[in-house]
C-alpha positions in Angstrom: -33.3 23.8 -3.5 -35.4 27.0 -1.9 -34.5 28.5 1.7 -37.1 26.6 3.6 -36.3 23.2 2.5 -32.5 23.9 3.2 -33.7 24.9 6.7 -35.9 22.0 7.2 -32.9 19.4 6.1 -30.2 21.1 8.5 -32.8 21.0 11.5 -33.3 17.2 10.9 -29.7 16.6 10.7 -29.2 18.4 13.9 -32.0 16.4 15.5 -30.4 13.2 14.5 -27.0 14.1 15.8 -28.7 15.3 18.9 -30.7 12.2 19.3 -27.4 10.1 19.0 -25.9 12.2 21.7 -28.7 11.5 24.0 -28.6 7.9 23.1 -24.9 7.7 24.3 -25.7 9.6 27.4 -28.2 7.1 28.4 -25.9 4.4 27.8 -23.3 6.1 30.2 -25.8 6.6 32.7 -27.1 3.0 32.5 -23.3 1.8 33.2 -23.7 3.3 36.7 -20.4 5.5 36.5 -18.4 3.5 34.3 -17.1 5.2 31.0 -18.3 4.0 27.8 -15.6 1.7 26.3 -14.8 1.8 22.7 -11.8 0.3 21.0 -8.6 2.5 21.6 -8.0 2.3 17.6 -11.6 4.0 17.2 -10.5 5.9 14.0 -10.3 5.3 10.2 -7.4 3.1 9.1 -7.0 3.5 5.4 -4.1 2.1 3.6 -2.9 2.1 0.0 -1.2 -0.6 -1.8 0.5 0.2 -5.2 2.3 -2.0 -7.7 3.0 -2.0 -11.4 1.6 -4.8 -13.2 2.3 -5.1 -17.0 1.1 -1.6 -18.4 -1.0 -0.8 -15.4 -0.4 0.5 -11.9 -2.6 -1.7 -9.6 -4.1 0.0 -6.6 -5.8 -1.6 -3.5 -7.4 0.5 -0.8 -8.0 -1.1 2.6 -10.2 0.6 5.0 -11.4 -0.3 8.8 -13.0 1.7 11.5 -12.9 -0.4 14.7 -16.1 0.1 16.5 -17.8 2.1 13.8 -21.3 1.2 13.2 -22.5 -0.7 10.0 -23.1 1.3 6.9 -20.3 4.0 7.8 -19.1 4.6 4.6 -15.4 5.6 3.5 -15.1 8.2 0.7 -11.6 8.5 -1.1 -9.9 10.2 -3.9 -7.0 8.8 -6.0 -4.3 11.1 -7.7 -1.6 10.6 -10.1 1.2 12.9 -9.6 3.9 13.4 -12.1 7.5 13.6 -10.8 6.9 17.6 -10.8 4.0 17.5 -8.6 1.2 17.9 -11.3 -2.0 15.9 -11.0 -2.2 13.8 -14.0 -5.4 11.8 -13.2 -8.0 11.5 -10.4 -10.4 8.7 -9.5 -13.0 8.9 -6.7 -14.8 6.1 -5.0 -16.7 4.8 -1.9 -16.4 1.9 0.2 -18.9 0.6 2.8 -17.3 -0.5 6.1 -18.6 -3.2 8.8 -18.0 -2.9 12.6 -14.6 -4.6 12.7 -13.6 -6.3 9.3 -11.4 -4.6 6.6 -13.1 -3.7 3.3 -11.2 -3.5 0.1 -11.6 -2.2 -3.3 -9.1 -2.3 -6.2 -8.6 0.1 -9.0 -5.8 0.8 -11.6 -4.6 3.2 -14.1 -3.1 2.5 -17.7 0.7 3.5 -17.8 0.9 3.6 -21.6 1.9 7.0 -22.6 3.7 7.9 -19.6 7.3 8.8 -19.8 9.8 6.4 -17.8 9.8 7.8 -14.3 8.6 7.5 -10.7 5.2 8.9 -10.2 3.3 9.4 -7.0 0.0 7.6 -6.1 -1.8 9.8 -3.5 -5.1 8.7 -1.7 -7.2 10.9 0.5 -9.8 9.3 2.6 -12.4 10.0 5.3 -15.2 8.0 7.0 -18.6 9.3 7.8 -21.2 7.4 10.2 -24.8 6.7 8.7 -26.5 9.2 10.6 -24.4 12.0 9.1 -24.5 10.7 5.4 -27.2 13.0 4.4 -24.4 15.9 4.7 -23.1 14.3 1.6 -26.0 14.3 -0.4 -27.2 12.1 -3.5 -25.1 13.8 -6.2 -22.7 12.1 -8.6 -19.6 10.5 -7.0 -17.3 13.0 -7.5 -19.5 15.7 -5.8 -20.2 13.1 -3.0 -16.5 12.5 -2.4 -15.8 16.1 -2.5 -18.4 17.0 0.0 -17.2 14.3 2.1 -13.7 15.3 2.3 -14.7 18.9 3.1 -16.9 17.6 5.8 -14.8 15.0 7.2 -15.9 14.8 10.9 -13.3 12.0 11.3 -10.4 13.7 9.7 -8.7 13.2 6.2 -6.5 10.1 6.1 -3.8 11.0 3.4 -1.4 8.0 2.1 1.1 8.3 -0.9 3.5 5.6 -2.4 5.9 6.2 -5.3 6.0 3.7 -8.2 8.4 3.2 -10.9 6.9 3.3 -14.4 9.2 2.2 -17.4 13.0 1.4 -17.6 15.2 3.8 -15.6 19.1 3.6 -14.8 19.8 2.2 -11.5 21.8 4.2 -8.9 25.5 3.9 -8.7 26.2 2.6 -4.9 29.2 2.8 -2.9 30.8 -0.7 -1.9 29.5 -1.8 1.4 29.8 -5.2 2.9 27.1 -4.7 5.4 26.6 -5.4 9.0 26.6 -8.5 10.9 23.1 -9.0 12.0 22.3 -10.0 15.7 24.4 -12.3 17.8 25.7 -14.2 15.1 29.3 -15.9 15.7 30.7 -14.3 12.6 33.7 -12.1 12.3 32.8 -8.3 11.2 33.7 -8.0 7.4 36.9 -6.0 6.6 35.8 -2.3 5.2 32.6 -2.6 7.4 31.5 -0.3 10.1 32.3 -1.2 13.9 28.6 -2.0 14.5 26.3 -5.0 14.5 22.4 -4.5 13.6 19.6 -5.9 15.7 16.3 -6.3 14.0 13.5 -5.2 16.2 9.7 -4.9 16.5 9.1 -2.2 19.0 5.3 -1.8 18.9 2.8 -4.7 19.8 0.1 -5.8 22.2 -0.8 -8.8 24.4 -3.8 -9.8 26.3 -2.5 -7.3 29.2 -4.4 -4.8 26.9 -6.1 -5.5 23.8 -4.0 -7.8 21.9 -3.0 -11.6 21.8 -5.9 -12.8 19.9 -5.9 -16.0 18.2 -4.9 -15.9 14.6 -7.6 -18.1 13.4 -10.4 -15.4 14.6 -8.5 -12.3 15.4 -9.5 -9.3 13.0 -9.5 -6.2 15.1 -8.7 -4.7 18.5 -9.7 -6.9 21.2 -11.4 -5.9 24.6 -9.3 -5.3 27.4 -7.6 -8.4 28.5 -9.7 -10.6 26.3 -6.9 -12.0 24.2 -5.8 -15.5 24.5 -2.1 -14.9 24.7 0.2 -12.8 27.1 3.9 -11.5 27.1 5.7 -14.8 27.6 4.1 -16.3 24.5 4.8 -13.2 22.5 8.4 -13.3 23.4 8.9 -16.9 22.5 6.7 -16.5 19.2 8.9 -13.4 18.2 12.3 -15.4 19.1 11.1 -18.3 17.0 10.3 -16.0 14.1 13.8 -14.7 13.8 13.5 -11.5 15.7 16.5 -9.9 18.0 14.0 -7.8 20.0 10.3 -7.7 20.7 8.6 -4.9 22.6 5.1 -5.7 23.9 3.7 -2.1 24.5 0.6 -2.3 26.4 -2.1 0.5 26.5 -1.5 2.3 29.8 -5.2 2.9 30.5 -6.2 -0.8 30.0 -4.7 -2.4 33.0 -8.0 -1.7 35.1 -9.5 -4.1 32.5 -11.4 -1.5 30.5 -10.7 0.6 27.6 -12.5 3.2 29.3 -12.5 3.6 33.1 -13.3 0.6 35.2 -14.7 2.2 38.5 -14.7 -1.0 40.6 -10.8 -1.9 39.6 -8.5 -1.5 42.2 -4.9 -0.1 42.0 -3.4 -3.3 43.1 -4.9 -5.1 40.2 -3.8 -2.6 37.6 -0.2 -2.3 39.0 0.1 -5.8 39.9 -0.7 -6.9 36.0 1.9 -4.2 34.9 4.5 -5.3 37.1 3.9 -9.0 36.1 4.9 -7.9 32.5 7.9 -6.6 33.6 8.9 -9.5 35.4 8.0 -11.6 32.4 10.4 -9.8 30.2 13.1 -10.2 33.0 12.5 -13.9 33.3 12.5 -14.5 29.6 15.9 -12.6 29.0 17.5 -14.5 31.8 16.6 -17.9 30.1 17.4 -16.4 26.5 20.4 -14.5 26.3 20.5 -14.1 22.3 17.1 -12.5 22.5 15.7 -9.3 24.1 12.4 -9.2 25.6 11.1 -5.5 26.3 7.7 -4.7 28.3 6.7 -1.1 28.0 3.6 1.2 27.9 1.7 2.6 24.9 0.7 5.7 26.6 -2.2 8.0 25.4 -5.4 7.9 23.4 -5.9 8.5 19.9 -8.9 10.7 19.7 -7.7 14.3 20.8 -4.4 12.6 22.0 -1.9 10.5 20.2 -0.2 7.2 21.1 3.6 7.1 22.0 5.6 4.2 23.4 7.5 4.8 26.6 10.6 2.7 27.0 13.1 2.3 30.1 10.5 2.6 33.1 9.2 0.4 35.6 6.2 2.3 37.0 2.6 2.6 35.2 1.5 5.9 34.3 -2.2 6.8 34.1 -4.8 9.4 34.8 -7.9 6.9 35.7 -9.5 6.8 39.1 -11.9 4.3 40.6 -15.2 5.0 42.6 -13.1 5.5 45.7 -10.9 8.1 44.2 -8.0 5.8 43.8 -5.4 6.2 41.0 -5.5 3.1 39.0 -1.6 3.5 38.2 1.6 4.4 40.0 2.3 7.8 38.5 -0.4 10.3 37.7 -0.1 11.7 34.0 -2.8 14.1 32.8 -4.7 12.5 29.6 -3.6 14.2 26.5 -1.2 16.4 28.2 2.2 16.1 26.3 4.6 18.7 27.8 4.2 17.4 31.5 4.6 13.8 30.1 7.9 15.0 28.2 9.1 16.4 31.4 8.3 13.4 33.6 10.1 11.3 31.0 13.1 13.4 30.8 13.4 13.5 34.7 13.1 9.6 34.9 15.7 8.9 32.0 12.9 7.5 30.0 12.7 7.5 26.0 9.9 7.2 23.7 8.5 6.6 20.2 5.7 8.6 18.3 3.3 5.8 17.1 1.6 6.0 13.9 1.3 9.9 14.2 -1.4 12.0 12.2 -0.1 15.2 10.8 -3.2 16.9 12.5 -4.8 16.7 15.9 -2.2 14.7 17.7 0.5 15.4 20.1 -0.8 18.9 20.8 1.7 21.5 22.2 0.3 25.0 22.8 -2.5 24.2 20.4 -0.1 23.0 17.7 -0.3 19.3 16.3 3.0 17.7 16.6 4.2 20.8 18.6 7.8 21.2 19.5 8.9 20.9 23.1 12.4 21.0 24.6 11.7 18.3 27.0 9.9 16.3 23.9 13.0 16.8 21.9 15.1 15.2 24.3 13.0 12.1 25.1 11.3 11.2 21.9 14.0 9.4 19.9 11.7 7.6 17.2 8.8 8.1 15.1 7.2 5.5 13.0 7.4 6.2 9.4 5.6 2.8 8.1 3.5 0.2 9.8 1.7 -2.7 8.6 -1.9 -3.2 9.7 -2.3 -3.4 13.4 -5.0 -6.1 12.9 -3.5 -8.3 10.3 -3.6 -12.0 11.3 -1.0 -12.9 8.5 1.9 -15.3 9.5 4.0 -15.3 6.1 5.2 -11.8 6.0 3.2 -11.1 3.2 0.6 -8.4 4.6 -0.1 -5.7 1.9 -2.1 -3.5 4.0 0.2 -0.8 5.3 0.4 2.8 6.1 3.0 5.4 5.8 3.6 8.2 8.2 6.5 9.9 6.2 4.6 13.3 6.1 4.5 13.2 9.8 8.0 12.3 10.3 9.1 15.2 8.2 7.0 17.6 10.0 8.5 16.4 13.4 11.9 16.9 12.1 10.8 20.6 10.5 9.5 21.3 14.2 12.8 20.7 15.7 12.6 17.0 17.0 15.6 14.9 16.8 13.7 11.5 15.7 14.9 8.4 13.7 12.4 6.4 11.9 11.0 3.1 13.0 8.7 0.7 11.2 6.6 -1.8 13.3 3.9 -4.2 13.2 1.5 -2.9 16.3 0.4 -6.5 16.4 -2.8 -7.2 18.0 -3.3 -10.8 16.9 -0.7 -13.5 18.1 1.5 -13.0 15.1 4.3 -11.0 16.5 6.6 -9.8 13.9 5.2 -12.2 11.3 2.8 -10.1 9.4 5.4 -8.7 7.1 9.1 -8.4 6.7 9.4 -4.9 8.0 11.9 -4.3 11.0 13.5 -1.4 12.9 17.2 -2.0 12.7 19.1 -1.0 15.9 22.8 -0.5 15.6 25.1 -1.3 18.4 29.0 -1.1 18.7 30.6 -4.4 18.0 31.2 -6.2 21.1 28.2 -4.6 22.7 25.6 -6.9 24.2 22.1 -6.3 23.3 20.4 -5.6 26.8 17.9 -3.2 28.1 20.6 -0.8 28.9 22.2 -0.9 25.6 19.2 -0.7 23.7 18.1 2.5 25.3 21.7 3.8 24.7 21.2 2.8 20.9 17.8 4.5 20.7 19.0 7.7 22.5 21.8 7.9 19.8 19.4 7.6 17.2 21.6 5.0 15.7 18.5 3.3 14.0 16.9 2.6 10.5 13.8 1.2 9.2 13.4 -1.3 6.5 10.4 -2.9 4.9 12.9 -5.9 4.1 14.5 -7.4 7.1 17.6 -8.8 4.8 18.7 -5.3 3.7 20.3 -2.4 5.7 20.8 1.3 5.1 23.3 3.6 6.6 23.7 7.4 6.0 27.2 8.9 6.9 29.2 12.0 6.6 33.1 11.0 6.7 33.3 9.7 10.1 30.0 11.0 11.3 27.1 8.3 11.1 23.4 8.8 11.2 22.0 10.0 14.4 24.8 12.3 15.1 24.6 16.2 15.5 27.8 18.0 14.7 29.7 21.2 13.4 30.7 21.5 9.7 33.0 24.2 8.0 33.3 24.0 4.3 32.1 21.1 1.8 29.7 18.4 3.3 30.1 14.9 1.9 27.0 12.8 2.1 27.0 9.0 1.3 24.3 6.3 1.3 25.3 2.9 1.9 23.2 -0.2 1.1 23.7 -3.9 1.7 21.4 -7.2 1.3 21.7 -10.4 2.2 18.8 -11.2 0.1 20.3 -10.4 -3.1 18.2 -7.1 -3.6 19.3 -4.2 -5.7 18.5 -0.5 -5.6 16.4 1.1 -8.0 16.3 4.6 -6.4 18.0 6.4 -3.6 17.1 9.9 -2.2 18.8 12.3 0.3 16.2 14.7 1.8 17.0 18.1 3.5 15.3 20.2 6.0 15.9 22.8 8.7 15.1 22.2 12.3 12.9 24.6 13.9 11.6 26.1 10.6 8.3 24.6 10.5 8.6 24.4 6.5 8.8 21.7 4.1 11.4 18.8 3.6 12.8 18.7 0.1 14.7 16.5 -2.3 18.6 17.4 -2.2 19.7 14.9 -4.7 18.9 11.6 -6.3 22.2 9.9 -5.7 24.1 7.8 -3.5 27.0 10.4 -2.7 26.9 14.2 -2.8 29.5 16.7 -1.9 28.2 20.2 -1.3 28.9 23.0 0.9 25.2 23.9 2.7 24.4 27.5 3.6 25.3 28.7 7.1 22.8 27.6 9.8 21.2 24.4 10.9 20.4 21.6 8.6 19.3 17.8 8.7 19.6 15.3 6.1 18.2 11.8 5.7 18.0 9.3 2.9 15.5 6.6 1.3 16.2 3.7 -0.8 13.7 1.9 -3.0 14.6 -1.6 -3.9 13.9 -3.3 -7.1 10.9 -5.1 -5.6 9.5 -1.8 -4.3 10.5 -2.1 -0.6 11.7 1.0 1.0 14.3 1.8 3.6 14.8 4.9 5.6 18.0 6.0 7.3 18.2 8.1 10.5 19.0 11.9 10.0 22.2 13.6 10.6 22.1 17.0 11.8 24.7 19.6 10.9 25.1 23.1 12.1 27.0 24.6 9.3 29.6 27.3 10.0 30.6 30.2 7.6 34.6 30.0 6.6 34.9 33.6 8.3 33.3 32.7 11.6 35.6 30.0 12.0 38.6 32.1 11.1 37.4 35.3 12.9 36.0 33.9 16.3 34.7 30.3 16.5 38.3 28.8 16.3 39.7 30.8 19.1 36.7 30.6 21.2 
């Protein structure tokens, strides 16, 4: 292609982009001061589901982009990685999207000839709107996907899951009777830990924001306050489906009745709705002592921001003003400004959870994604490590569309954050806790009732694990120290991974991972064993464990944080200090 044609093509693309911007500006003007409302989940949601069927690795790619125009295209690569990280096979593909509904495509790899081992399937995907597709060109599929991933105006979404190929020996697991679940009237088993576990879903929406949609018609984020069902229905639904805790976490900027800014809203309307949710949780708990209803905020926006849940507060945070310059909230918080928010949370004794965190472009501190902040380290106690599809209308716990955020979890730990893993459902349809069997396990000391205060205490202690199987438990300990703790160690360090299942499941794989807080490096596998004794190098370390069940479901422990002292430091100064 000669230079003149390249210039003409690029000029045409710029004109189309400029035309779209002008169209949007015209719409904004027509709305007489109201901000254009788009779904708060206006981003590519691409997931990868893998399993071994016979002599093939079966893969399903599911993609959705709420609010994107018809003919938006998803481009993806699939890579099969060997245990040592080498790329063994690659596939590319395209997937046309609709405005709301999920699109799926199936692929597979032949496993014949592969040595028995755990392999990794990695997907990288991006979405491009129709007016920008000219940038991808009309070459062959491999070239189009390569161009799309390099251009990536909506970022690159990456997922990876391990699959077991062939017969492998099962790891030896320590004997562990498990924790009694919830408020069951049972005696804690001998040889167990003095804790009980409560299974929670700490991320969901109702019609106080963009959730609560009837499962017969719900397939995406709803308009602000357009759903059929509110918090009381959600709490009752979750209780009837066996959960111990449900948190309805409403988008903080939807209380004015818009995902943008409703310039005609009043503070009384927004604040009144928020306070009614707090009262609904209090009323439900008074009538149902064996269940905990939590009403909280999901603060922030996804684009140039990042969602996080705020637990323990009773005031609405926000940044929107109406046409009379009245704040549509009780406490002003600047949009997408995280250090001041962390400081405010710390001053008010609140705790938070990073929701579906991306590894780039979110939770910026001094221009760094997932950037460390000392106040943030104090208040951010959880980070989601795996979620099911936020728009699933499944009610049989069999949803296959789910996303992993393990990469972001590891990066937060390496940044220096002390976070435990959570797995939630982010329900927007009226199926609170029922789309899949995943739960966040919260551990309370035996004899301590689950209350709003004891929940916050447990989260602040990071005494939490994440499981894809509500019948299974994982605990990481070192001697008398349990996951979530920070302690000083001298000499050998012993780690032990405990597993229990009331569903008859067994362990196919157990991994202990190691990293260094504040290093901003890479988390690595320390060992694939349930018990390990070694002497760490002097300095700060963290360790966490992951278990793979025989059915492929995963469990993630909270980390332990260890400050390893050299023997001579203890002898020459620390002991007498």
